[in-house]
C-alpha positions as CSV (number, residue, x, y, z in Angstrom):
1,M,32.0,-29.3,-15.2
2,I,31.8,-26.7,-11.8
3,E,32.6,-23.7,-13.5
4,R,30.5,-24.2,-16.4
5,V,27.7,-24.8,-13.7
6,T,28.6,-22.2,-11.6
7,A,28.9,-20.3,-14.8
8,A,25.1,-20.8,-15.5
9,A,24.2,-20.1,-12.4
10,L,25.3,-16.4,-11.8
11,L,24.0,-15.6,-15.3
12,S,20.8,-16.8,-14.2
13,L,21.0,-14.9,-11.3
14,A,21.9,-11.9,-13.5
15,S,19.3,-12.5,-15.5
16,L,16.8,-12.5,-12.5
17,T,17.7,-9.5,-11.1
18,A,17.9,-7.3,-14.1
19,A,14.3,-8.7,-14.6
20,K,13.3,-6.8,-11.1
21,P,13.7,-3.4,-11.4
22,P,14.6,-1.7,-7.8
23,L,11.7,-0.4,-5.6
24,T,13.8,3.4,-5.8
25,A,13.1,3.5,-9.8
26,P,9.0,4.2,-9.2
27,A,9.2,4.9,-13.5
28,R,10.0,1.4,-14.0
29,F,6.9,0.0,-12.7
30,T,4.3,0.6,-15.6
31,E,2.5,-3.2,-15.9
32,R,-1.0,-3.2,-16.6
33,A,-3.3,-4.9,-14.0
34,P,-5.3,-7.5,-14.9
35,E,-9.6,-6.4,-15.0
36,A,-9.9,-8.0,-11.9
37,F,-6.9,-9.2,-9.4
38,R,-7.1,-10.4,-5.7
39,A,-4.4,-9.1,-3.3
40,K,-3.6,-10.6,0.0
41,L,-2.6,-9.0,2.5
42,D,-0.6,-10.7,5.8
43,T,-0.7,-8.7,8.7
44,T,0.3,-9.3,12.4
45,K,-3.5,-9.5,12.9
46,G,-4.2,-12.1,10.6
47,A,-4.9,-12.0,6.7
48,F,-7.3,-10.1,4.5
49,V,-7.9,-10.5,0.9
50,I,-8.6,-7.2,-1.6
51,E,-10.0,-7.6,-4.8
52,V,-9.4,-5.0,-7.4
53,R,-11.4,-4.0,-10.0
54,R,-9.8,-2.2,-12.8
55,A,-12.8,-0.7,-14.5
56,W,-13.5,1.2,-11.1
57,A,-10.1,3.3,-11.3
58,P,-8.1,2.2,-13.6
59,R,-4.7,4.3,-12.6
60,G,-5.4,3.1,-9.2
61,A,-5.7,-0.5,-9.8
62,D,-2.4,-0.5,-12.1
63,R,-0.3,1.2,-9.4
64,F,-1.7,-0.7,-6.5
65,Y,-0.9,-3.6,-8.6
66,N,2.6,-2.5,-9.3
67,L,3.0,-1.9,-5.7
68,V,2.4,-5.2,-4.1
69,K,4.1,-7.0,-6.9
70,A,7.4,-5.2,-6.4
71,G,7.0,-6.1,-2.7
72,F,6.2,-2.2,-1.4
73,Y,3.9,-3.0,1.5
74,D,6.1,-5.9,2.9
75,D,6.1,-4.6,6.5
76,S,4.8,-1.2,6.2
77,R,3.0,-0.3,9.2
78,F,-0.9,0.9,9.7
79,F,0.1,4.0,10.6
80,R,-3.2,5.9,10.8
81,V,-6.1,3.8,12.1
82,L,-9.1,5.8,13.5
83,D,-11.3,4.0,15.3
84,G,-14.4,2.6,13.0
85,V,-13.2,5.3,10.4
86,I,-10.2,4.5,8.5
87,A,-7.5,1.8,8.3
88,Q,-4.6,3.6,6.5
89,V,-1.0,1.9,5.2
90,G,1.0,2.5,2.4
91,M,4.1,4.3,3.1
92,S,7.6,1.9,3.0
93,G,10.2,1.5,6.0
94,S,12.7,2.8,4.0
95,P,13.5,6.4,3.6
96,E,15.0,6.2,1.0
97,I,12.7,4.2,-1.1
98,Q,9.9,6.7,0.4
99,S,11.5,9.6,-0.6
100,A,12.0,8.2,-4.3
101,W,8.1,7.3,-4.6
102,E,7.1,10.8,-3.2
103,A,6.9,12.3,-6.7
104,A,5.8,9.5,-8.5
105,R,1.8,11.0,-8.5
106,I,-0.1,9.2,-10.7
107,S,-3.3,11.2,-12.0
108,D,-6.8,11.0,-10.4
109,D,-9.5,8.5,-12.0
110,P,-13.4,9.5,-13.0
111,M,-15.4,9.2,-9.7
112,Q,-16.9,6.0,-9.4
113,G,-18.7,4.1,-6.5
114,S,-18.5,5.4,-3.0
115,N,-16.3,4.9,0.1
116,K,-18.1,2.3,1.9
117,R,-17.5,0.2,4.6
118,G,-14.7,-2.4,3.3
119,F,-13.9,-0.6,0.3
120,V,-10.2,0.2,-0.4
121,S,-8.9,3.8,-2.0
122,F,-5.5,5.9,-2.3
123,A,-5.2,8.7,0.1
124,T,-4.6,12.2,-2.0
125,A,-3.8,15.8,-0.7
126,G,-5.6,17.4,-3.4
127,P,-5.7,16.6,-7.4
128,D,-3.9,14.2,-9.3
129,T,-1.4,13.5,-5.7
130,R,-2.0,10.0,-5.3
131,T,1.3,7.6,-4.4
132,T,1.6,4.9,-2.4
133,Q,-0.8,5.3,0.3
134,F,-4.1,3.8,0.4
135,F,-6.5,3.1,2.8
136,I,-9.7,0.6,4.0
137,N,-13.0,2.2,4.7
138,L,-14.0,0.9,8.5
139,R,-17.5,2.0,7.7
140,D,-19.5,4.8,4.9
141,N,-17.6,7.6,4.4
142,P,-19.7,9.4,1.5
143,A,-17.3,12.8,2.6
144,F,-14.2,11.0,1.2
145,D,-16.2,10.8,-2.3
146,R,-16.2,14.5,-2.3
147,E,-12.4,14.8,-2.1
148,R,-12.4,12.1,-5.0
149,S,-11.1,9.3,-3.1
150,V,-11.8,6.8,-6.0
151,P,-12.2,3.1,-4.6
152,F,-10.4,0.7,-6.9
153,G,-11.3,-2.5,-4.5
154,H,-12.6,-3.9,-1.7
155,V,-11.9,-6.6,1.1
156,T,-13.8,-10.0,0.3
157,S,-12.5,-12.0,2.9
158,H,-11.5,-11.2,6.8
159,M,-12.9,-8.1,7.5
160,D,-12.7,-8.2,10.6
161,V,-9.0,-8.8,10.9
162,V,-8.7,-4.9,9.5
163,D,-11.6,-4.1,12.3
164,T,-9.0,-5.0,14.5
165,L,-5.8,-3.2,13.6
166,Y,-4.7,-1.4,16.5
167,S,-6.2,2.2,17.0
168,G,-5.1,2.9,20.0
169,Y,-2.2,5.9,18.9
170,G,-5.2,7.7,16.7
171,D,-4.6,10.4,14.3
172,G,-1.5,11.7,13.3
173,A,0.5,14.3,14.6
174,P,-0.1,17.5,15.0
175,R,-4.2,16.5,14.9
176,G,-3.2,13.6,17.3
177,R,-0.6,11.7,19.2
178,G,-0.1,9.1,16.2
179,P,3.0,9.2,14.0
180,H,4.2,11.9,12.0
181,Q,4.1,11.0,8.0
182,S,7.7,13.6,7.8
183,L,9.0,11.3,10.7
184,I,8.2,8.5,8.8
185,R,9.5,10.1,5.6
186,T,13.2,10.7,7.4
187,K,13.4,8.0,9.8
188,G,11.2,4.9,8.3
189,N,10.2,1.8,10.4
190,A,13.1,2.5,13.0
191,Y,10.8,5.7,13.8
192,L,7.7,3.7,14.0
193,Q,9.2,0.5,16.2
194,E,10.9,3.2,18.5
195,D,7.9,5.5,19.3
196,F,5.0,3.3,18.1
197,P,5.9,0.1,18.8
198,K,2.3,-1.7,18.7
199,L,1.1,-0.4,15.7
200,D,-0.1,-3.2,13.1
201,Y,1.8,-3.8,9.6
202,I,1.7,-6.2,6.6
203,K,3.8,-8.7,7.0
204,K,3.6,-9.7,3.2
205,A,1.5,-8.5,0.6
206,T,1.0,-10.6,-2.7
207,I,-1.1,-11.0,-6.0
208,E,-3.2,-14.5,-5.7
209,K,-2.8,-16.3,-8.4
């Protein structure tokens, strides 16, 4: 009896492991997001909720849904917080995982809506370059509309938490004294914990049922 139970338990564990692809395999995270869903981000300053509308940015919504569901954003630092402007997050604390997603770009969505206070968009570095980083607008930022940063959701609960995220380091190097993204890529959270210990971070991100 013990052997049969143990075998069943091992089979169940193997099934669960096979069903959940590793975060180092971006190509396997292609699930279509619901037309509307809510993501709860539990941070070191408290929890807030982002409501996502797939009609606003289908590709962006799908990417965000898959990343949250997979746990990509857990333990991810708000590495670029410009006081009263934006709070940016979305680089993995694991260099191996971050490296895997660097080339996992998604095509642009048609520009809809605007980067108003509380709205959430993926960061871009030009056309068709969105990967995992996203930012929350702390004010109306129409300049980001011209850069084609398409909002895919907005904060619907506890925007006050977002407003209190630590911003003392300012912009990232070389424009400011904040974290350098190239070092986050190669050293991960070890670098951030050592040199920027005051950064707030996402403890756990989940899709609300």
